[in-house]
NULUMVEX-215100 format. One line per 4 residues: their letters; for each residue x, y, z of N, C-alpha, C. Coordinates in pm, 1 decimal. Layout:
# residues N
A) X Y Z X Y Z X Y Z  ...
***
This chain:
# residues 190
MNTP) 9769.2 13491.0 14131.5 9831.9 13338.3 14151.4 9782.6 13255.3 14023.8  9871.8 13180.0 13992.6 9827.8 13084.2 13878.9 9729.4 13002.8 13937.5  9632.0 12956.1 13869.8 9551.9 12852.0 13908.5 9585.8 12714.1 13871.8  9556.9 12606.9 13924.5 9612.2 12481.0 13884.8 9568.0 12459.9 13730.9
FTRF) 9444.9 12516.8 13694.8 9406.1 12491.4 13554.5 9499.0 12570.4 13448.9  9553.2 12669.3 13486.8 9643.0 12745.0 13405.5 9775.0 12675.3 13385.8  9840.8 12614.4 13490.8 9945.6 12517.9 13479.8 9898.2 12400.1 13411.9  9800.0 12335.6 13451.5 9756.6 12211.4 13371.5 9762.7 12243.5 13229.2
AEWL) 9699.1 12352.5 13167.6 9694.6 12382.6 13030.4 9840.5 12395.5 12976.8  9931.5 12461.4 13042.4 10057.0 12488.4 12992.1 10131.2 12344.3 12986.4  10110.8 12266.4 13085.8 10199.1 12134.1 13087.0 10121.7 12051.0 12988.3  10005.6 12046.1 12956.2 9934.5 11948.2 12862.8 9982.3 11996.7 12738.3
AAAE) 9978.7 12129.9 12696.1 10035.1 12181.2 12571.0 10172.9 12145.7 12548.7  10259.9 12163.5 12642.8 10388.6 12105.2 12625.0 10417.8 11952.0 12601.4  10327.7 11883.4 12657.9 10314.2 11736.8 12626.5 10279.5 11708.2 12490.1  10174.5 11780.2 12447.4 10115.1 11760.7 12316.4 10218.8 11811.3 12203.3
ATEP) 10303.0 11894.8 12250.7 10412.4 11911.1 12140.3 10544.1 11821.5 12144.9  10549.7 11749.5 12227.3 10666.4 11666.9 12245.6 10646.8 11514.1 12249.1  10533.8 11474.6 12313.9 10506.7 11334.8 12332.6 10460.0 11266.2 12222.0  10539.2 11157.9 12168.3 10511.5 11081.0 12047.1 10382.7 11016.7 12036.6
NDPN) 10319.4 10965.4 12146.9 10195.1 10898.8 12167.4 10107.3 10925.1 12267.6  9987.6 10953.9 12241.6 9891.2 10974.8 12335.4 9932.6 11074.8 12455.9  9960.9 11214.9 12436.1 9997.6 11291.1 12551.2 9880.7 11307.1 12651.8  9749.3 11266.5 12617.0 9647.5 11283.8 12703.6 9603.9 11142.0 12771.0
AVAL) 9712.4 11055.1 12762.6 9710.0 10930.7 12845.5 9736.0 10963.6 12979.9  9635.2 10891.4 13065.7 9639.4 10914.4 13198.0 9603.4 10789.6 13278.5  9675.9 10755.2 13391.4 9641.6 10647.5 13481.0 9533.8 10680.0 13556.7  9435.3 10601.1 13557.2 9300.2 10632.9 13631.3 9297.4 10520.8 13758.0
ATAT) 9313.4 10560.3 13875.3 9315.4 10460.2 13982.8 9169.9 10468.8 14044.5  9111.1 10341.4 14063.7 8984.6 10331.7 14140.0 8996.4 10245.6 14238.7  8905.6 10214.5 14321.4 8903.9 10105.1 14421.8 8775.4 10048.9 14435.7  8769.8 9907.6 14472.8 8647.1 9839.8 14494.0 8585.4 9881.7 14619.5
PQGR) 8452.7 9838.5 14645.8 8401.3 9877.5 14768.0 8480.7 9830.5 14891.3  8567.8 9709.8 14868.9 8651.4 9661.6 14980.1 8787.5 9735.8 14991.8  8793.7 9826.5 14902.0 8925.5 9903.8 14902.2 9040.0 9854.8 14830.9  9020.3 9748.2 14744.9 9123.8 9709.9 14680.5 9144.9 9778.5 14544.8
PSVR) 9281.3 9846.4 14515.6 9296.3 9931.2 14403.6 9302.4 9868.3 14285.3  9281.5 9938.9 14177.0 9273.3 9906.6 14039.5 9319.9 10017.2 13956.1  9416.8 10014.3 13878.4 9465.5 10119.7 13805.5 9475.8 10071.9 13654.9  9453.9 10172.7 13552.3 9457.0 10150.2 13421.6 9483.6 10275.4 13343.9
IVLL) 9530.7 10268.1 13227.8 9559.5 10397.9 13133.4 9434.3 10417.2 13059.6  9371.2 10546.5 13057.8 9270.0 10592.8 12982.6 9306.5 10712.4 12913.0  9221.2 10753.8 12830.2 9251.4 10892.4 12753.5 9165.6 10991.1 12803.6  9225.3 11119.2 12842.9 9149.0 11232.1 12879.0 9081.0 11282.9 12767.5
KGWD) 8957.9 11310.8 12751.8 8879.8 11339.2 12633.8 8820.1 11490.5 12648.8  8839.4 11543.2 12764.7 8794.9 11680.8 12792.2 8830.3 11731.9 12921.4  8832.7 11861.9 12935.6 8865.7 11916.9 13078.5 8832.3 12065.0 13075.8  8799.9 12108.4 13195.4 8768.9 12243.8 13221.3 8788.6 12269.4 13379.0
EQGF) 8748.0 12378.9 13424.4 8750.5 12388.7 13581.4 8647.5 12314.9 13656.0  8551.2 12252.6 13577.9 8472.0 12168.1 13660.4 8514.7 12041.1 13663.3  8617.9 11983.8 13583.2 8664.4 11857.5 13603.6 8746.0 11801.0 13467.9  8769.2 11687.0 13483.7 8859.4 11610.5 13378.8 8761.4 11488.6 13334.1
VVYT) 8740.1 11465.2 13202.6 8646.9 11381.5 13153.7 8719.8 11251.3 13092.1  8673.9 11124.6 13116.2 8709.3 11024.9 13035.0 8564.0 10946.5 13015.8  8585.8 10858.4 12903.3 8449.0 10788.3 12850.6 8478.4 10635.7 12863.0  8372.0 10571.6 12875.7 8395.1 10427.3 12900.3 8242.4 10351.2 12902.4
NLTG) 8258.3 10228.6 12899.0 8139.4 10151.5 12901.5 8075.3 10145.1 13045.5  7949.3 10183.2 13080.5 7915.1 10183.5 13212.8 7883.4 10055.5 13279.5  7897.9 9941.2 13204.0 7884.3 9818.7 13274.9 8028.8 9732.5 13281.3  8136.7 9811.7 13256.0 8250.1 9756.5 13267.3 8314.0 9773.1 13410.9
RKSL) 8414.4 9707.7 13444.6 8481.2 9707.0 13580.0 8507.2 9845.7 13629.9  8566.8 9944.5 13551.6 8603.7 10077.3 13605.8 8466.6 10142.2 13637.1  8366.1 10128.1 13549.9 8249.3 10214.2 13587.7 8180.0 10145.7 13714.6  8174.3 10022.2 13723.0 8131.2 9946.3 13846.1 8190.8 9997.9 13967.5
ELKA) 8324.4 10010.7 13954.6 8410.0 10048.9 14069.3 8385.8 10203.6 14108.7  8362.6 10277.3 14009.1 8341.8 10422.7 14013.0 8199.5 10442.0 14095.1  8096.5 10344.8 14042.1 7951.4 10368.8 14112.9 7956.7 10319.0 14230.5  8060.9 10216.1 14294.3 8053.5 10170.2 14436.9 8142.4 10259.4 14522.3
NPFV) 8251.9 10324.4 14460.4 8343.4 10405.6 14532.1 8381.7 10517.7 14448.1  8319.0 10632.1 14441.2 8328.5 10741.6 14352.9 8430.6 10850.4 14389.0  8541.5 10790.0 14429.5 8645.4 10863.7 14456.4 8782.8 10809.0 14379.9  8847.8 10893.3 14294.6 8976.5 10842.5 14218.7 9084.6 10940.3 14227.3
QLNF) 9181.0 10886.7 14164.0 9309.0 10952.4 14134.4 9350.6 10951.6 14000.8  9384.6 11054.5 13931.2 9446.3 11057.1 13800.9 9592.7 11090.3 13818.8  9673.0 11021.3 13724.1 9823.4 11045.8 13729.6 9876.5 11058.7 13585.6  9881.5 11174.6 13534.6 9960.0 11194.4 13408.2 10125.1 11197.2 13427.4
HWKT) 10178.5 11132.1 13342.7 10315.9 11114.4 13359.0 10385.7 11146.6 13228.8  10450.0 11241.6 13201.1 10528.0 11263.2 13073.9 10676.1 11268.5 13093.4  10731.9 11154.1 13047.0 10859.7 11122.6 13076.3 10958.6 11216.5 12995.4  10918.7 11256.2 12885.2 11003.3 11350.5 12827.5 11011.8 11492.1 12869.3
QRRQ) 10901.7 11536.4 12930.5 10893.8 11659.2 13007.2 10956.9 11660.5 13150.5  10963.0 11525.7 13187.1 11008.9 11508.1 13333.2 10905.0 11556.4 13429.8  10786.2 11538.0 13399.2 10670.9 11597.5 13469.9 10560.4 11491.9 13497.8  10501.7 11506.8 13609.4 10365.9 11425.3 13634.4 10271.5 11520.7 13703.3
IRIE) 10144.9 11493.6 13684.0 10041.3 11556.1 13762.7 9947.0 11456.1 13811.6  9931.4 11483.0 13957.6 9843.4 11394.8 14014.2 9704.2 11474.7 14053.8  9591.8 11420.2 14029.7 9468.3 11492.8 14050.8 9368.0 11380.5 14133.4  9316.0 11425.9 14244.7 9235.1 11360.0 14324.0 9084.9 11427.6 14341.9
GPVE) 8981.8 11340.8 14350.0 8852.4 11392.4 14370.5 8744.5 11291.0 14351.6  8622.9 11321.4 14376.9 8514.7 11255.3 14344.8 8480.9 11252.7 14190.7  8391.6 11163.1 14158.9 8361.6 11158.8 14007.5 8186.1 11177.0 14003.4  8151.1 11215.4 13891.6 8019.7 11225.5 13837.6 8008.3 11181.8 13696.2
QVSD) 7880.1 11124.9 13673.8 7875.5 11097.9 13533.9 7836.1 11222.1 13445.6  7892.1 11231.7 13338.2 7833.9 11346.0 13242.1 7704.2 11340.6 13204.9  7654.0 11445.8 13159.8 7515.0 11455.0 13099.0 7509.8 11361.8 12964.1  7381.2 11337.4 12939.1 7367.1 11266.8 12806.7 7387.5 11343.8 12683.5
HEAD) 7380.5 11476.0 12689.6 7410.9 11571.7 12588.1 7571.5 11572.3 12557.8  7634.7 11577.8 12664.1 7777.3 11584.2 12661.6 7832.8 11459.3 12622.0  7773.6 11332.6 12650.3 7825.5 11208.7 12619.1 7793.4 11196.3 12457.0  7665.1 11229.6 12421.3 7613.2 11226.7 12278.9 7715.0 11308.5 12190.8
AYFA) 7739.0 11439.2 12229.8 7837.6 11513.5 12153.0 7968.5 11457.7 12138.4  8041.5 11402.1 12245.2 8158.9 11339.0 12223.3 8152.7 11215.5 12141.4  8049.4 11120.9 12165.8 8045.1 11013.3 12089.8 8034.1 11037.3 11934.2  7971.1 11142.0 11908.0 7963.0 11174.5 11763.9 8090.7 11205.8 11689.7
TRPR) 8189.5 11235.5 11769.5 8340.5 11266.6 11718.5 8411.7 11144.8 11701.6  8374.8 11033.6 11747.6 8455.9 10926.7 11746.2 8453.2 10850.9 11612.5  8560.8 10794.1 11570.6 8554.5 10724.9 11443.4 8444.3 10607.1 11443.2  8391.3 10575.2 11329.3 8292.4 10492.4 11309.2 8320.6 10362.0 11386.2
LSQA) 8433.5 10304.3 11361.3 8487.1 10180.4 11426.5 8481.8 10182.5 11565.5  8525.6 10282.0 11617.2 8521.3 10308.3 11770.9 8381.1 10318.0 11827.4  8281.5 10376.9 11748.6 8144.9 10385.2 11774.5 8083.5 10231.0 11785.7  8112.8 10159.3 11687.2 8063.8 10041.0 11680.2 8135.9 9944.4 11785.2
GAWA) 8251.7 9956.6 11819.2 8305.8 9898.6 11906.4 8235.8 9917.9 12058.2  8194.3 10030.5 12071.4 8119.2 10055.2 12200.9 7991.3 9974.6 12216.5  7933.6 9939.7 12102.1 7814.4 9843.5 12105.7 7852.6 9703.5 12118.8  7953.7 9666.5 12052.1 7995.8 9530.0 12033.9 8084.0 9464.0 12164.0
SLQS) 8143.3 9551.9 12233.9 8224.4 9514.2 12343.4 8140.1 9510.3 12482.3  8157.7 9373.5 12553.2 8102.6 9366.5 12662.6 8224.2 9373.0 12763.6  8264.8 9511.1 12769.3 8386.8 9545.2 12846.9 8411.5 9488.8 12990.0  8538.3 9429.0 12992.9 8572.4 9366.7 13107.3 8531.2 9216.1 13142.7
RPLP) 8433.3 9179.5 13042.2 8388.0 9042.6 13072.5 8468.7 8945.5 12993.2  8462.1 8799.0 13024.1 8545.7 8717.0 12949.4 8490.3 8700.7 12799.5  8597.4 8684.7 12713.4 8576.7 8669.7 12568.0 8634.7 8536.7 12530.6  8547.1 8456.4 12470.6 8600.8 8318.7 12462.4 8696.1 8318.5 12334.9
DRAT) 8695.6 8408.2 12243.5 8791.7 8424.9 12137.4 8780.6 8556.1 12058.6  8877.0 8582.4 11990.5 8874.3 8727.4 11912.2 8752.0 8707.5 11795.9  8732.0 8595.6 11732.6 8642.5 8591.5 11638.7 8489.1 8615.0 11688.2  8463.5 8586.2 11816.3 8348.6 8625.9 11886.7 8312.7 8765.8 11880.1
FETR) 8419.3 8840.4 11920.1 8398.4 8996.7 11917.1 8394.6 9055.9 11787.6  8470.4 9004.3 11683.0 8484.8 9052.0 11551.7 8337.8 9025.9 11492.1  8268.3 8900.8 11511.6 8122.9 8886.8 11475.8 8031.6 8983.3 11537.8  8042.3 9006.6 11664.2 7958.7 9109.2 11726.1 7972.0 9249.7 11649.9
LEEV) 8104.8 9285.2 11632.1 8132.7 9415.9 11577.1 8070.3 9425.7 11420.9  8093.3 9321.7 11350.3 8011.4 9321.1 11207.7 7873.9 9314.0 11228.5  7820.0 9246.9 11328.5 7665.8 9272.6 11341.2 7625.5 9410.7 11364.0  7703.3 9475.2 11455.1 7674.3 9627.6 11480.5 7667.2 9708.9 11353.3
LQRF) 7778.5 9683.7 11279.0 7801.4 9745.7 11154.3 7705.4 9735.4 11055.7  7648.6 9619.3 11048.9 7527.5 9598.5 10962.1 7391.5 9644.0 11025.5  7369.7 9657.1 11154.2 7253.9 9693.6 11233.5 7251.8 9856.2 11214.3  7362.0 9912.6 11209.8 7358.2 10066.9 11183.7 7455.7 10101.6 11052.0
PDEI) 7379.7 10094.5 10932.0 7467.3 10139.3 10817.1 7496.4 10271.5 10788.8  7437.3 10373.9 10865.8 7459.4 10501.3 10843.2 7516.4 10538.0 10989.6  7447.5 10630.3 11056.8 7500.1 10706.0 11174.3 7480.4 10583.1 11277.9  7580.7 10578.4 11386.9 7565.5 10490.6 11504.2 7535.0 10571.7 11620.6
PRPP) 7418.3 10543.8 11676.8 7402.9 10625.6 11789.4 7485.4 10574.7 11913.3  7486.5 10665.7 12017.5 7556.0 10617.6 12144.0 7473.8 10518.3 12213.5  7537.3 10416.6 12241.2 7470.9 10306.0 12336.3 7442.5 10363.1 12464.8  7319.7 10301.7 12513.7 7275.6 10364.9 12654.2 7372.0 10307.6 12758.6
HWSG) 7447.3 10226.5 12738.6 7557.0 10173.3 12858.3 7682.6 10236.7 12816.6  7696.3 10339.4 12752.6 7831.3 10392.8 12729.0 7812.0 10554.7 12764.7  7913.5 10619.8 12854.0 7896.8 10756.0 12879.0 8043.6 10786.1 12923.9  8035.2 10902.2 13000.2 8158.6 10959.8 13044.3 8162.7 10978.6 13200.5
WRII) 8276.4 10999.8 13249.6 8290.0 11030.1 13397.1 8364.8 11163.4 13400.5  8327.6 11253.1 13492.6 8391.8 11377.3 13519.9 8453.6 11361.6 13653.5  8591.3 11373.8 13663.5 8657.8 11366.9 13788.1 8665.6 11525.5 13843.2  8600.4 11539.3 13950.6 8604.5 11673.8 14002.5 8713.1 11715.9 14093.0
PESI) 8814.2 11783.2 14051.9 8941.5 11797.0 14124.8 8923.8 11858.3 14265.6  8973.1 11792.4 14373.2 8985.9 11848.8 14515.3 9128.3 11881.9 14537.9  9212.6 11817.3 14474.0 9358.5 11853.4 14491.9 9452.7 11810.8 14347.4  9532.7 11889.0 14328.9 9614.6 11874.4 14211.5 9753.3 11916.0 14236.7
EFWQ) 9851.1 11813.3 14218.8 9987.9 11808.0 14259.8 10069.8 11828.4 14132.3  10163.0 11918.5 14112.8 10247.6 11927.9 14003.1 10386.2 11883.5 14042.6  10433.5 11787.3 13980.3 10582.1 11747.6 14012.7 10669.5 11759.6 13895.1  10789.3 11823.9 13916.2 10889.7 11859.9 13814.0 11011.4 11787.0 13857.5
DRDG) 11067.1 11688.2 13786.3 11176.2 11613.3 13817.6 11303.4 11726.6 13813.9  11393.1 11687.8 13919.2 11508.1 11759.1 13921.1 11636.8 11685.8 13956.3  11739.6 11733.2 13909.9 11870.2 11648.0 13940.0 11893.2 11601.6 14086.3  11942.8 11493.0 14120.2 11960.8 11436.2 14259.5 11838.9 11398.3 14332.5
RLHD) 11716.9 11386.0 14257.9 11585.6 11361.0 14301.3 11545.2 11469.2 14396.6  11588.1 11597.1 14370.7 11545.7 11711.5 14456.4 11432.4 11779.6 14371.1  11327.6 11714.0 14361.3 11221.3 11742.7 14273.3 11134.8 11862.7 14330.5  11078.8 11940.4 14237.9 10972.8 12028.0 14286.4 10843.6 11985.2 14278.6
RELF) 10767.2 12003.2 14385.3 10632.4 11957.7 14398.4 10557.0 12069.8 14459.7  10443.6 12106.5 14383.4 10340.5 12203.1 14444.4 10214.7 12145.4 14435.9  10134.4 12168.1 14562.0 9994.0 12099.0 14578.2 9907.5 12220.6 14581.9  9807.6 12203.3 14482.6 9687.5 12293.2 14501.5 9572.2 12213.3 14562.7
TLGT) 9513.6 12284.5 14669.4 9403.6 12224.0 14733.2 9279.5 12293.3 14728.4  9156.2 12250.9 14704.6 9043.5 12337.5 14691.0 8965.2 12338.0 14825.5  8960.5 12449.9 14868.3 8882.5 12485.0 15013.7 8766.0 12555.6 14993.7  8701.6 12596.1 15087.4 8578.3 12672.3 15077.6 8598.4 12812.9 15013.1
DGWT) 8711.4 12859.9 15038.3 8767.0 13005.6 14965.3 8808.7 12995.7 14837.7  8825.9 12878.3 14773.5 8888.4 12846.7 14645.3 9011.8 12776.9 14666.6  9099.4 12788.0 14554.3 9233.8 12705.6 14555.5 9328.6 12774.1 14641.8  9397.2 12696.9 14718.1 9537.1 12740.0 14767.6 9642.1 12660.1 14732.3
SGLL) 9771.8 12700.1 14738.0 9885.2 12608.4 14695.9 9998.5 12617.8 14804.3  10070.5 12516.9 14784.7 10189.8 12518.8 14877.9 10291.6 12412.5 14828.4  10406.9 12424.4 14874.0 10518.0 12347.9 14826.2 10521.9 12217.3 14907.4  10564.1 12095.2 14846.2 10584.2 11962.3 14923.5 10728.5 11942.1 14919.8
YP) 10799.0 11891.3 15024.3 10919.1 11812.2 15012.3 10930.4 11712.7 14908.2  11038.1 11709.3 14841.8 11061.6 11607.5 14737.0 11050.2 11475.8 14799.4
***
């Protein structure tokens, strides 16, 4: 039987071949401790059978929500492919080693931005942020280390649904669910 990861790899590769911008863009839905939903687009930066990884500021709104309520949903939507994938499960913070390795691959300006941004907090004007960014670039004239307040989150999948658009809204839907004996799958009505 195909695993959900085999299918995910196939669908992501198809999206990478056809999507003009950010085929790794995914909606990340979190919730506050009070259950209020919050969704935003992030970029998937790694994945394997252990989970799907995104990176962010640990003091920003999304991380605070993840710490308070560590269950999320991801939703990839590739319009040109007429496909979407929904992934649900808990999150865990990635190791420092994994975060350091990814941070080292980021462009210098993105690295500096991770230090300069007080993510999700009010910003009086753009000049304030640009001043902070310039201060970081001067502080680190060579290599920019990963800030201690910046890391990644791994979404550990418990269910993965593959949705393929069909004429007349008669879509194909297959749901993979992780149980004690591994992954099982079944079809869902459109």
